[in-house]
N, C-alpha and C positions, 0 to 999 in steps of 0.2 A: 756470180759473174762469169762471163765467158773466159776461156783461156786467152791470154794475151797474144798467143801465136795464131789465133784464128783470123780469117779475113773479114769477120763481121764488124760492122761499125760500132763504136763505143760512144756513149753519151757522156759528154763532159760539160757540166754546168758550173762547176766551181774548181778552184785549185785543189780542194780537198778530194774531189772526184779524180782529178788527174794524179794526185799523190797515191791514191789507192791503186790505180792502174799501174803506175810506175813501180810500186812495191810488189806487184804481181809479175813483173818482168823477170826473165832469166838473166843470169850473169852476162851472157853474150849480148842480150838486148840492152842491158844497162851500160855496156861498153860501146854501144853504137853512138854516132853523132846524132843529137836531137835534130829532127828534120821536119819541115813544114811543107805540106802540099798546097800549091796554089791552083785551084780548079779553073781559074780564068785563063791561065797560061799552060795548064797541064804540065807543070814543072815542079820539081822538088827542090827545096832550098835548105841548107843547113841553118839551124837557129844559131845566131851569133851572140845574142845579148839578152839578158834578163834585166829589165829596167823597172823603175817605179815612176809614176806620173808626178810631176811637180804641181804646186798650187796654181801655176799659170796655165796648166793644160786645159784646153777648151772642151774636151769630150769626157775624159776620165776623171774620177775623183782623185784628190791628192793621195799619194802612196799606193794607188792601185797598180799592181804588178802587170807587166805586159812583156811579150816576147817579140824579138825582132829578127829579121833575116836579111 
């Protein structure tokens, strides 16, 4: 795996992939605010919430985790 401080893109297909990348972060990176980039607006947003889908969700399966900003 590439060092987490490179500017190379990382492929994240699952939360397990994301966990591996997070575990490779430095202490300083782990203390940063989780941030999401929106390519449509060319803006960065702090992630505010980790939620799980309810059984009434129309797109995701029940209990599927998702991040919001």
